[in-house]
C-alpha positions as CSV (number, residue, x, y, z in Angstrom):
1,X,18.7,-13.3,8.5
2,X,22.2,-12.3,7.5
3,X,23.6,-14.8,5.1
4,X,27.0,-13.3,4.1
5,X,29.3,-10.5,5.1
6,X,32.3,-9.4,3.0
7,X,34.8,-7.0,4.3
8,X,37.9,-5.5,2.5
9,X,40.5,-3.1,3.8
10,X,38.7,-2.2,7.0
11,X,41.1,-1.4,9.9
12,X,43.3,-4.6,10.3
13,X,41.1,-6.7,8.0
14,X,42.5,-7.1,4.5
15,X,39.8,-9.4,3.2
16,X,37.2,-11.5,5.0
17,X,34.2,-13.3,3.6
18,X,32.0,-15.0,6.2
19,X,28.8,-17.1,5.7
20,X,26.3,-17.2,8.6
21,X,23.4,-19.5,9.5
22,X,20.2,-19.6,11.5
23,X,20.4,-19.5,15.3
24,X,23.0,-18.4,17.9
25,X,26.5,-17.3,16.7
26,X,29.4,-16.5,19.0
27,X,32.6,-14.6,17.9
28,X,35.6,-15.3,20.1
29,X,39.3,-14.6,20.1
30,X,42.2,-13.0,21.9
31,X,41.9,-9.5,23.1
32,X,42.8,-7.1,20.3
33,X,42.3,-9.7,17.6
34,X,39.6,-7.5,16.0
35,X,36.4,-9.1,17.0
36,X,34.5,-5.8,17.2
37,X,35.7,-4.9,13.7
38,X,33.1,-7.3,12.3
39,X,30.4,-5.5,14.2
40,X,31.8,-2.2,13.1
41,X,31.6,-3.4,9.5
42,X,28.0,-4.5,9.9
43,X,27.2,-1.2,11.6
44,X,28.6,0.6,8.6
45,X,26.5,-1.5,6.2
46,X,23.3,-0.5,7.9
47,X,24.1,3.2,8.1
48,X,26.5,3.6,11.0
49,X,28.9,6.6,11.1
50,X,32.2,6.0,9.4
51,X,35.5,7.9,9.2
52,X,38.6,7.9,7.1
53,X,40.8,6.4,9.8
54,X,38.7,3.2,9.6
55,X,40.2,2.5,6.2
56,X,43.2,0.1,6.3
57,X,46.5,1.9,6.2
58,X,47.8,2.3,2.6
59,X,44.5,1.6,1.0
60,X,42.2,3.9,-1.0
61,X,38.9,2.6,0.4
62,X,37.2,0.1,2.6
63,X,34.4,-2.0,1.2
64,X,31.6,-3.8,3.1
65,X,28.8,-5.9,1.6
66,X,26.1,-7.8,3.4
67,X,23.4,-10.2,2.0
68,X,20.1,-10.7,3.8
69,X,17.6,-13.5,3.3
70,X,14.2,-12.1,4.6
71,X,10.6,-13.3,4.6
72,X,8.3,-11.9,2.0
73,X,6.2,-10.1,4.7
74,X,9.1,-8.4,6.5
75,X,8.6,-4.7,7.1
76,X,11.8,-3.7,5.2
77,X,10.1,-4.3,1.8
78,X,7.5,-1.6,2.5
79,X,10.3,0.7,3.6
80,X,12.2,0.0,0.4
81,X,9.1,0.6,-1.7
82,X,8.4,3.9,0.1
83,X,12.0,5.1,-0.6
84,X,11.8,4.1,-4.3
85,X,14.4,1.3,-4.1
86,X,13.9,-1.5,-6.6
87,X,13.6,-4.8,-4.8
88,X,11.7,-8.1,-4.8
89,X,10.7,-10.0,-1.6
90,X,11.4,-13.2,-3.6
91,X,15.1,-12.3,-3.8
92,X,18.0,-11.6,-1.5
93,X,18.6,-8.1,-0.2
94,X,22.2,-6.9,-0.9
95,X,23.6,-3.8,0.8
96,X,27.1,-2.4,-0.1
97,X,29.0,0.4,1.6
98,X,32.2,2.0,0.5
99,X,34.3,4.4,2.7
100,X,37.2,6.2,1.1
101,X,40.4,7.2,2.7
102,X,39.3,10.8,2.3
103,X,36.2,10.3,4.4
104,X,33.7,10.1,1.5
105,X,31.1,7.4,1.7
106,X,28.7,5.8,-0.8
107,X,26.0,3.2,-0.3
108,X,24.0,0.9,-2.6
109,X,21.0,-1.3,-2.0
110,X,20.5,-3.9,-4.7
111,X,22.9,-1.9,-6.8
112,X,20.9,1.3,-6.4
113,X,22.6,4.4,-4.8
114,X,20.9,5.5,-1.6
115,X,21.6,8.4,0.8
116,X,22.8,7.8,4.4
117,X,19.4,8.8,5.7
118,X,17.7,6.2,3.5
119,X,20.3,3.6,4.5
120,X,19.8,4.2,8.2
121,X,16.0,3.8,7.8
122,X,16.5,0.5,6.0
123,X,19.1,-0.6,8.5
124,X,16.8,-0.1,11.5
125,X,14.6,-2.8,10.1
126,X,17.5,-5.3,9.7
127,X,20.0,-5.1,12.5
128,X,19.9,-4.2,16.2
129,X,23.4,-3.8,17.8
130,X,23.8,-3.5,21.5
131,X,27.2,-3.0,23.0
132,X,28.8,-3.2,26.4
133,X,28.7,0.6,26.8
134,X,25.7,1.3,24.7
135,X,22.8,1.4,27.2
136,X,21.6,4.8,25.9
137,X,18.2,3.5,24.9
138,X,17.7,2.1,28.3
139,X,18.8,5.3,30.0
140,X,16.8,7.7,27.8
141,X,13.5,8.0,29.5
142,X,11.9,9.4,26.3
143,X,12.6,6.0,24.7
144,X,10.7,4.2,27.5
145,X,7.3,5.5,26.4
146,X,8.0,4.4,22.8
147,X,8.8,0.9,24.0
148,X,5.7,0.7,26.2
149,X,3.6,1.8,23.2
150,X,5.2,-0.8,21.0
151,X,4.5,-3.5,23.6
152,X,0.9,-2.3,24.0
153,X,0.2,-3.3,20.4
154,X,-1.7,-2.3,17.3
155,X,-4.7,-0.7,19.1
156,X,-2.6,1.8,20.9
157,X,-0.5,2.6,17.8
158,X,-3.7,3.2,15.8
159,X,-5.2,5.4,18.5
160,X,-2.0,7.3,18.9
161,X,-1.9,8.0,15.2
162,X,-5.5,9.5,15.4
163,X,-4.4,11.5,18.5
164,X,-1.4,13.0,16.7
165,X,-3.5,14.1,13.7
166,X,-5.8,16.0,16.1
167,X,-2.8,17.2,18.2
168,X,-1.1,18.6,15.1
169,X,-4.3,20.4,14.1
170,X,-4.4,21.9,17.6
171,X,-0.8,23.1,17.4
172,X,-1.5,24.8,14.1
173,X,-4.6,26.6,15.5
174,X,-2.6,27.6,18.6
175,X,0.2,29.0,16.4
176,X,-2.3,31.0,14.4
177,X,-4.0,32.3,17.5
178,X,-0.6,33.4,19.1
179,X,0.3,35.1,15.8
180,X,-3.0,37.0,15.7
181,X,-2.9,38.0,19.4
182,X,0.8,39.2,19.2
183,X,0.5,41.2,16.1
184,X,-2.2,43.7,17.0
185,X,-0.2,46.9,16.9
186,X,1.7,45.9,13.8
187,X,-1.5,44.9,12.1
188,X,-3.0,48.4,12.7
189,X,0.0,50.0,11.2
190,X,0.0,47.6,8.2
191,X,-3.8,48.0,7.4
192,X,-3.4,51.3,5.5
193,X,-0.5,49.9,3.5
194,X,-2.4,46.8,2.6
195,X,-5.4,48.9,1.5
196,X,-3.2,51.1,-0.7
197,X,-1.5,48.1,-2.3
198,X,-4.8,46.3,-2.9
199,X,-6.3,49.4,-4.5
200,X,-3.2,49.9,-6.7
201,X,-3.1,46.4,-8.0
202,X,-6.9,46.1,-8.4
203,X,-7.2,49.3,-10.4
204,X,-4.5,48.1,-12.8
205,X,-6.9,45.2,-13.8
206,X,-4.0,43.0,-14.8
207,X,-4.5,40.0,-17.1
208,X,-1.9,37.1,-17.3
209,X,0.1,37.4,-20.5
210,X,-0.9,41.0,-21.1
211,X,2.6,42.3,-20.8
212,X,3.9,40.0,-23.5
213,X,1.1,41.0,-25.9
214,X,1.7,44.7,-25.2
215,X,5.4,44.3,-25.8
216,X,4.7,42.7,-29.2
217,X,2.2,45.5,-30.0
218,X,4.7,48.1,-29.1
219,X,7.4,46.6,-31.4
220,X,4.9,46.7,-34.3
221,X,3.8,50.3,-33.6
222,X,7.4,51.5,-33.2
223,X,8.5,50.1,-36.6
224,X,5.2,50.7,-38.5
225,X,6.9,53.0,-41.1
226,X,9.8,50.8,-41.7
227,X,7.5,47.8,-42.1
228,X,5.3,49.8,-44.5
229,X,8.2,50.8,-46.8
230,X,9.7,47.3,-46.9
231,X,6.4,45.5,-47.6
232,X,5.3,48.1,-50.2
233,X,8.5,47.8,-52.1
234,X,8.4,44.0,-52.0
235,X,4.8,44.1,-53.3
236,X,5.8,46.4,-56.1
237,X,8.6,44.2,-57.1
238,X,6.4,41.2,-57.4
239,X,3.2,42.7,-58.8
240,X,3.9,46.1,-60.1
241,X,7.4,45.4,-61.5
242,X,8.7,42.6,-63.7
243,X,8.4,39.8,-61.1
244,X,5.1,38.1,-62.1
245,X,5.3,39.4,-65.6
246,X,8.6,37.6,-66.1
247,X,7.0,34.4,-64.8
248,X,4.1,34.8,-67.3
249,X,6.4,35.3,-70.2
250,X,8.6,32.3,-69.3
251,X,5.5,30.1,-68.9
252,X,4.2,31.2,-72.4
253,X,7.6,30.4,-74.0
254,X,7.6,26.9,-72.5
255,X,4.0,26.3,-73.6
256,X,5.0,27.0,-77.2
257,X,7.7,24.3,-77.2
258,X,6.0,21.8,-74.9
259,X,4.8,19.6,-77.8
260,X,8.4,19.1,-79.1
261,X,9.8,17.7,-75.8
262,X,7.0,17.0,-73.4
263,X,8.9,14.6,-71.1
264,X,11.4,17.3,-70.2
265,X,9.5,20.6,-70.7
266,X,6.3,19.4,-69.0
267,X,7.8,19.1,-65.5
268,X,9.7,22.4,-65.8
269,X,6.4,24.1,-66.9
270,X,4.6,22.7,-63.9
271,X,7.3,24.0,-61.6
272,X,7.1,27.5,-63.1
273,X,3.3,27.5,-63.0
274,X,3.4,26.4,-59.3
275,X,6.0,29.1,-58.5
276,X,3.9,31.7,-60.3
277,X,0.8,30.9,-58.3
278,X,2.8,30.9,-55.0
279,X,4.4,34.2,-55.9
280,X,1.1,35.7,-56.8
281,X,-0.5,34.5,-53.5
282,X,2.5,35.9,-51.6
283,X,2.0,39.3,-53.4
284,X,-1.7,39.4,-52.3
285,X,-0.7,38.6,-48.7
286,X,1.9,41.4,-48.7
287,X,-0.7,43.8,-50.0
288,X,-3.2,42.8,-47.2
289,X,-0.4,43.0,-44.6
290,X,0.6,46.5,-45.9
291,X,-3.0,47.6,-45.8
292,X,-3.3,46.4,-42.1
293,X,-0.2,48.3,-40.9
294,X,-1.1,50.9,-38.3
295,X,0.9,54.0,-37.6
296,X,-0.7,55.5,-34.5
297,X,1.5,57.6,-32.2
298,X,-1.3,58.0,-29.7
299,X,-1.8,54.3,-29.4
300,X,2.0,53.8,-29.0
301,X,1.9,56.3,-26.1
302,X,-1.0,54.4,-24.5
303,X,0.9,51.1,-24.9
304,X,4.1,52.6,-23.4
305,X,2.1,54.0,-20.4
306,X,0.5,50.6,-19.8
307,X,3.8,48.8,-19.9
308,X,5.3,51.4,-17.5
309,X,2.4,50.8,-15.1
310,X,2.9,47.0,-15.3
311,X,6.7,47.2,-14.9
312,X,6.2,49.5,-11.8
313,X,3.9,46.9,-10.2
314,X,6.5,44.2,-11.0
315,X,9.2,46.1,-9.2
316,X,7.0,46.3,-6.1
317,X,5.0,43.1,-6.0
318,X,6.5,40.3,-8.2
319,X,8.5,39.4,-11.3
320,X,5.5,38.4,-13.3
321,X,1.8,39.3,-13.6
322,X,0.8,35.9,-11.9
323,X,3.2,36.8,-9.0
324,X,1.5,40.2,-8.6
325,X,-2.0,38.6,-8.6
326,X,-0.8,36.0,-6.0
327,X,0.5,38.9,-3.9
328,X,-2.9,40.6,-4.2
329,X,-4.6,37.5,-3.0
330,X,-2.3,37.1,0.0
331,X,-2.5,40.8,0.9
332,X,-6.3,40.7,0.6
333,X,-6.4,37.8,3.0
334,X,-4.1,39.6,5.4
335,X,-6.3,42.7,5.2
336,X,-9.5,40.7,5.8
337,X,-7.8,39.0,8.8
338,X,-7.0,42.4,10.3
339,X,-10.4,43.9,9.6
340,X,-12.1,40.8,11.0
341,X,-9.6,40.2,13.8
342,X,-12.1,39.9,16.6
343,X,-14.2,37.5,14.7
344,X,-11.2,35.4,13.7
345,X,-10.0,35.4,17.3
346,X,-13.3,34.1,18.5
347,X,-13.3,31.4,15.8
348,X,-9.8,30.3,16.5
349,X,-10.4,30.1,20.3
350,X,-13.6,28.1,19.7
351,X,-11.7,25.8,17.3
352,X,-8.8,25.5,19.8
353,X,-11.2,24.5,22.6
354,X,-12.9,22.0,20.4
355,X,-9.7,20.4,19.2
356,X,-8.2,20.4,22.8
357,X,-11.3,18.5,24.1
358,X,-10.9,16.0,21.3
359,X,-7.2,15.6,21.9
360,X,-7.6,15.3,25.7
361,X,-10.2,12.6,25.3
362,X,-7.9,10.7,23.0
363,X,-4.9,11.2,25.3
364,X,-6.9,9.8,28.3
365,X,-7.7,6.8,26.2
366,X,-4.0,6.3,25.4
367,X,-3.3,6.6,29.2
368,X,-5.7,3.9,30.0
369,X,-4.2,1.6,27.3
370,X,-0.7,2.4,28.6
371,X,-1.7,1.7,32.2
372,X,-2.9,-1.7,31.3
373,X,0.1,-2.4,29.1
374,X,2.6,-1.3,31.8
375,X,1.3,-3.9,34.2
376,X,1.7,-6.6,31.5
377,X,5.2,-5.3,30.5
378,X,6.3,-5.3,34.2
379,X,5.2,-8.8,34.7
380,X,6.9,-10.0,31.5
381,X,10.2,-8.3,32.4
382,X,10.2,-9.7,35.9
383,X,9.7,-13.1,34.5
384,X,12.6,-12.7,32.1
385,X,14.8,-11.3,34.9
386,X,14.0,-14.3,37.1
387,X,15.3,-16.5,34.4
388,X,18.5,-14.3,34.3
389,X,19.3,-14.9,37.9
390,X,17.6,-11.8,39.2
391,X,14.6,-13.5,41.0
392,X,14.1,-10.7,43.5
393,X,14.0,-7.9,41.0
394,X,11.0,-5.7,40.8
395,X,10.2,-3.8,37.6
396,X,7.6,-1.1,37.2
397,X,6.7,1.4,34.5
398,X,6.1,4.7,36.2
399,X,3.6,6.8,34.3
400,X,3.5,10.5,35.0
401,X,1.1,13.0,33.5
402,X,1.8,16.5,32.4
403,X,1.0,19.4,34.8
404,X,-1.5,22.1,34.2
405,X,-0.5,25.4,32.6
406,X,-1.6,29.0,33.1
407,X,-4.8,28.3,31.3
408,X,-5.6,25.5,33.7
409,X,-5.4,23.0,30.8
410,X,-3.4,19.9,31.1
411,X,-0.4,20.3,28.9
412,X,-0.6,17.8,26.0
413,X,2.4,16.7,24.0
414,X,3.0,14.7,20.8
415,X,2.5,11.4,22.7
416,X,-0.5,12.4,24.8
417,X,-0.5,13.1,28.5
418,X,2.1,10.6,29.7
419,X,5.8,10.4,30.5
420,X,7.2,6.9,31.2
421,X,10.1,5.9,33.3
422,X,11.4,2.4,33.8
423,X,11.9,1.7,37.5
424,X,13.8,-1.2,39.1
425,X,14.6,-2.7,42.4
426,X,17.3,-5.4,42.3
427,X,17.3,-6.5,45.9
428,X,14.5,-7.1,48.5
429,X,13.8,-4.1,50.7
430,X,15.4,-1.6,48.2
431,X,13.1,1.1,46.7
432,X,12.4,1.2,43.0
433,X,14.8,3.6,41.2
434,X,15.0,4.8,37.6
435,X,17.3,2.6,35.4
436,X,19.7,5.6,35.1
437,X,20.5,5.2,38.8
438,X,21.6,1.6,38.5
439,X,25.4,1.3,38.5
440,X,25.9,-2.4,37.8
441,X,26.8,-3.1,34.2
442,X,25.9,-6.8,34.7
443,X,22.4,-5.8,35.8
444,X,22.0,-3.4,32.9
445,X,23.1,-6.2,30.5
446,X,20.5,-8.6,31.9
447,X,17.7,-5.9,31.8
448,X,18.6,-5.1,28.3
449,X,18.6,-8.8,27.4
450,X,15.2,-9.2,29.0
451,X,13.8,-6.3,27.0
452,X,15.3,-7.7,23.8
453,X,13.7,-11.1,24.5
454,X,10.3,-9.5,24.9
455,X,10.6,-7.2,21.9
456,X,12.3,-9.6,19.5
457,X,9.0,-10.7,17.9
458,X,7.4,-7.2,18.2
459,X,9.9,-5.1,16.3
460,X,10.7,-7.9,13.8
461,X,14.4,-7.0,13.5
462,X,15.9,-10.3,12.2
463,X,19.6,-9.8,13.3
464,X,20.4,-9.1,17.0
465,X,24.0,-8.4,18.0
466,X,25.4,-8.3,21.5
467,X,28.9,-6.9,21.7
468,X,30.5,-8.1,25.0
469,X,27.3,-7.3,27.0
470,X,28.2,-10.2,29.3
471,X,31.2,-8.3,30.6
472,X,31.1,-8.1,34.4
473,X,28.9,-11.2,34.7
474,X,30.1,-14.6,35.9
475,X,29.0,-17.9,37.3
476,X,25.3,-18.8,37.2
477,X,24.3,-15.4,35.8
478,X,26.6,-15.9,32.8
479,X,25.1,-19.3,32.2
480,X,21.6,-17.8,32.4
481,X,22.6,-15.1,29.9
482,X,23.9,-17.8,27.6
483,X,20.7,-19.8,27.9
484,X,18.6,-16.7,27.2
485,X,20.5,-15.8,24.1
486,X,20.1,-19.4,22.9
487,X,16.3,-19.2,23.4
488,X,16.2,-15.8,21.8
489,X,17.9,-17.3,18.7
490,X,14.7,-19.3,18.0
491,X,13.0,-15.9,17.2
492,X,15.8,-14.2,15.4
493,X,19.5,-14.5,14.4
494,X,21.7,-13.8,17.4
495,X,25.4,-12.8,17.4
496,X,27.5,-12.4,20.5
497,X,31.1,-11.3,21.0
498,X,32.1,-12.9,24.2
499,X,35.0,-13.9,26.4
500,X,32.9,-16.3,28.5
501,X,33.1,-20.1,27.8
502,X,29.6,-20.4,29.3
503,X,28.2,-18.3,26.5
504,X,30.4,-19.7,23.7
505,X,29.5,-23.3,24.4
506,X,25.7,-22.6,24.1
507,X,26.1,-21.2,20.5
508,X,24.9,-23.1,17.4
509,X,27.8,-21.7,15.4
510,X,31.2,-20.6,16.7
511,X,33.7,-18.3,14.9
512,X,37.2,-17.5,15.9
513,X,38.7,-14.1,15.1
514,X,42.5,-14.3,14.9
515,X,45.2,-11.7,14.3
516,X,48.3,-12.6,12.4
517,X,51.4,-10.8,11.2
518,X,52.8,-11.4,7.7
519,X,56.0,-9.6,7.0
520,X,55.4,-6.1,8.3
521,X,51.6,-6.1,8.0
522,X,49.0,-7.2,10.5
523,X,45.7,-8.8,9.3
524,X,42.7,-10.4,10.9
525,X,41.0,-13.6,9.7
526,X,37.7,-15.3,10.6
527,X,37.1,-19.0,10.7
528,X,34.1,-21.1,11.6
529,X,35.1,-23.7,14.2
530,X,33.9,-27.2,13.9
531,X,34.6,-30.3,16.0
532,X,38.0,-30.3,17.7
533,X,38.8,-26.8,16.6
534,X,35.9,-25.6,18.8
535,X,37.0,-27.7,21.7
536,X,40.5,-26.1,21.4
537,X,39.1,-22.6,21.4
538,X,36.9,-23.3,24.4
539,X,39.8,-24.9,26.2
540,X,41.9,-21.7,25.5
541,X,39.0,-19.6,27.0
542,X,39.0,-21.8,30.0
543,X,42.7,-22.3,30.6
544,X,44.3,-19.1,29.3
545,X,47.7,-19.4,27.6
546,X,48.3,-23.2,28.3
547,X,45.8,-25.7,27.0
548,X,45.9,-29.0,28.7
549,X,44.0,-32.3,28.4
550,X,42.0,-31.3,31.5
551,X,40.9,-28.1,29.9
552,X,40.0,-29.9,26.7
553,X,38.0,-32.4,28.7
554,X,36.3,-29.7,30.5
555,X,35.5,-27.9,27.2
556,X,34.0,-31.1,25.8
557,X,31.9,-31.6,28.9
558,X,30.6,-28.0,28.6
559,X,29.6,-28.6,24.9
560,X,27.9,-31.9,25.8
561,X,26.0,-30.2,28.6
562,X,25.0,-27.3,26.4
563,X,23.8,-29.7,23.7
564,X,21.6,-31.5,26.3
565,X,20.2,-28.2,27.6
566,X,19.3,-27.0,24.2
567,X,17.7,-30.3,23.4
568,X,15.7,-30.1,26.6
């Protein structure tokens, strides 16, 4: 559930901190007081689209922060783990969103920066907002099948996952088949080129790292003479000149006087002897290195020719030898595919047929599960609509299957064979029509509320928000909506922005949104109403501008009646 919401510098809100509880919450206030700004703030927290003009005038940024208290088995913890967000189911979940006056946005979950895509995925598990004019999910027929599948339960979801794996394999085979069928002429033209390229690379017999070794060998061969002169001179200086001889004489002099001052001369003698042996060893190594120096113009020419060949292949086929070898492997595969085209076509067609049969059988199984679930869903929604003062409403899920294509195969799609459309008849004798043909906003609100009541436990979204969805509804229908929201609050945390006293009196917690002007600035405040404050607000909703003792008495009666109804 949502425990706290903090808002700073958003629209007309300067600073608001609100604590929420379990159950059914209503937000009321005069028109224009800023009731929907709280919902906008929560929408931003869970990944809603923001803009610079939402920042309070004269401020650098708007800040929104929400704290959620969730069960340890809530699905959001798995989503957070998948996204790499540090979290613990034993602790609160804190989401913070900042929106700058320049339109830039940043988001943090438990202090860790997240992208907008990540935030939206997290937010979908936490908050479901439904507004007066936001019936898109009801009107989009592609969403209807997803709802039906969700209602059908785990077995259908599991079978659909298996179907999609087979369907995706089928799509890959179809794509390969189309590519092979459509590229016949081009393949014939490319075959000679592939053969030439394969022969050219194969004949080169490339080895990874060969070019680096050849480059090193070339440097040595090019400067063989210079190396020979320098090393020979160094050897002569050490061994043939006075280098080692000078060391020997110095050592002999120190040996003669060592007995006179052993503590001082001894260490110096050891250093000279060590240096002598190291210099002698270096001289021998220089001699061996000199003897191993090659000066071979023919070998240098061979190395140059080999490097030219490799560099020419690099210009054509890749920047490195591994790139050239990888190109050879791809080209060999392309050549084999062309040369064995007919065999490949037969294999792909056989594989396509096999995968299609498997996918079709799984799709038929999905259709049977959906057919059974659609009857149960229709019954459940009609029962909910009856409780919402639509006792004569008929609801059906119309399942249509794809038509055959030119190959006389039924056209499969990512969800199987079926397309689903929610159909409704609101009055006796009227035909069933798609929801998109229903004009009444009040009816759409009640249908939406019926669906939310059914899916509240299935989708496990803990916070459900209704933004003036009771507009256009009055009388017994308004009371029925209020009672339904109250019942729904037993399954999740429910918020409703409303102008109807019938809805407000049924709430467990009542908040007033009030706009005030201080100096030349306007700001909005939020206060939880308790006792007489709640009666005064209900009286205002009942009586308008003037609140009288009669309206107060009526408000108290409504609260008493709501209390008895909830107790019952």
